[in-house]
Steps between C-alpha positions, in 0.01 A plus 500: 500500500585500870756227564395448861145423391589219265782334694458130568209437262490316170306640212252278326540478123273726302218309328536448128304750299337374184370761261486631150578869499843653566523733792514870452834670537602511866619828647861517617389432858464135408130418528245423231220732398190432289215703359234241586441203724453279193845594368649432843324163525617372162853643485825303508812571702345719767720654770329387819594618849638239736302425812620359831311266726496642851319211667644158589298218346563236767546137400297246305381343825431833669434764233429857602312751292528875522338808359325826564172387340378833362602836355430865584223703338632845594843640585474449876280191513630164619876580495716188507833687522569714805564873435878444490471220243712266713231275643253290300191341653399147415264222602621141530251216456535124495222387268419551134221409260241404758239692692624694802374356828443705817794316658750584223752739650702750303814665629545876471853625454748751365781449249802721563632588155822638650582173679481239228121504512490368855150398614371603842167360615286758681166325533244248376147497363228248424312763300626502143410399146681433174415822318521776761698336777429655841518864380851522639669840457696783660265757647526799262744762625641277773859373489443241771138375511366203306138382488328178395171320558453212741246316711433583866643275770166325551458460123160671495578824319736660251752756625821663381848499655750784501868417554747774593851427371653741750333372820451141369150507647170403336166660571154383390239715327129410522423453130678358193642762265464521125685827437634802688488868401815661355565683829471177699218634718188318374447134417214353298359151542265266317313188617756243388292212635221596258700460178351218293650527150742217433823686429700418811419825682306379805628445854394156616390397848247767596144480371305801384224546762288675236547245223122456464442871444568659163571856621502529881497848647747451783812400305688677223800728463669578830772753564739499793703780656852356506591702812194442718385171334146640501287318240204646312283354225465766230292321233283192548412237244136599523589861417710411197228258383249786491747708299550215255127436464328836566164396352457170685722233646530169309234246588722191475743567785455168683830314497680793336775712653587868471837602638779754482816350357777757451584850615775743398580862582573764239845668534385777735294263712178704489305241299521128431360247256304200626392194303155354563438142391151366447523121493179380335421166337809390304642849445658771709448860396755755621448876525747770602406798717703785646423688821654722765629380836157542662336270245328804346503662154482155344562498124466216254845433356467226236369154423703182558804666662806285543871584510568872503729777621417854608710728277366812672209594729247493218613227262600136506645274235315170494541175314230389259138501607200319354721268298714775351876461483742776588534778757242776515477842659207539740413828673340534842226727367189292569435423135600136533644496150842403375652805330770365274732211433835595644723201419435216257636193676366186673323537834703462817616707797627855474693738728637846428855609576542783749638728227176465302677388183472122517241228545613161632284221360460126467274257316307189579602173339568536126593168340677386815678829578447804718636830367654767722558840340495876538325763293663841457217753496673796325637292211223233496766230489493148647809375685508123566636386835437124494310222328448239769390140468175440686590202718209537743345168599132483411307211656266299282192700418667839547626715217765770476252764620391308809574574867838320496655714228812699585476848355818707483336796678806724435579778753737797491749562781472817705759682287373354172835346405401140565196277468384181668263231379375149575573227246522125436734510199779304672266209573529554876144607564416859592817691586595863544730680254656843463631681194719809464340739247706810582673496159158530338334767714820708509537484122151496344433464126555811296193693393 
C-alpha cells in the first residue's frame, strides 16, 4: 500500500462475518479465493481488503454526504479518477433519505489523493439524483476537463458544465450529457425530465413539455459534437416506437410514457446501447437496442436490460434479466437472446479491469450486508474484498431497493490498481471510499 495515501485516516473495523464453511486455502499473496459465491458468502475467517474513507462526514448538526453515484459500463465511460490516478471526483450533498428538491444544491469537487485527500470545490449543481448523481466525470482522454449536468441560469432548461483544471474556467454546453464517446468527441443525451420510474433517477424542477404524449416525434436521443457544441437528434421516440411495435402502435397510450433511459458506447465508440422504457399501467417494460452514431442500423439487443459492461465491441456481460439471477453474456447480433450464463452470483453492478482478466462486482442488500468482490476470469475464482453493513436510512414505506438505497457502484482507477465505491457501512450516511487492490491484480490466482 502507498503510505502517502493512507496517512492521517483511521480504518473502520471490518464487519464480523458469520458463516458455516471454512475458506479455501489462500494463496501466499494474502487474499482469500473461492470457487463460488455461495462458498464466499458462508465462509469464516475471510481475508478482506481494508478500505479508506476519502470524504469528511461533517458533524452531527451539519452532516455532509459524498459519493460518485454511479459506475462505468465500458472502459472509458464515466471515469472518476483522472488519467494519472491522483485526482478523484466526488459530489457533496447535504440531504439524505428524502426527495431531492429543485433547490437542493450539490457541490462538485476533486479529492487530491497525494495531499491527504484534500477537497477542492470546482462548481455546483441543482440537477442531481440519488442513483446517478449529475453524471459527473472526466471527459475521456482529457487530463484536465471535467463535465457534469446542471440547470441553466434562468432555471428553464438542462445544460452541462465543463470545468478546466488548468485554466480554472467553466464553460456551458447546451444539453445535459449522459455519456461521452471513448475519444471524447461525441456526447449523447436523453430527456432526463421525462423519466418517470421511481428509482431516484429523475432531475427535478423542469417539467416534460410532452408529458401528455406517449411517443412524441420531436424528442429522443440527441448527440452533441464536443468541439463545436452542435446538437442533432438522431432517433426520435416516435421512430423507436414504430420499431418496437411494427404491426401497430398500442391503443392505450393515454397517460403512458415512452422514453430513453440509458446510453453507453461500445469500446471502439462506433455503436452504443440505449434503453427504452415503456411506462404503462402499473408496470414499466424495458428494452435494449444498439445503433450507430447516426441512429441507424438499429438492432434489438435484449429484454429488460439493466446493469452491464461492454467486454468487447460485440458482447456485453449483463446482470440477470427477466427474474434470472447471475451474469449473462449477450451479443450485439440482433437476435435479442441471452447466449449463456457467465457467472453464477447475485445481481449487482459489474465492471471489467483494463487487463481483461477481472470483473469488479457488488451485490444489493443480502441479509443486511452488501458484498464487494472480484471475479478472476481465467481461473473462475471469486476474491472477496469487503462485506459491508448496509446502514442506509430508509424512510417509512421505502424498502432496501427504493430510491434512497446506497449502492456500492464500484469503479476501477485509471491504472487498475485501486477501486472506489460509495457506502454507508460506518453509519455516516453515503460516503466515498477507496481500496488498494494492487496486491491482487499483480498476483492473480494460479490457474
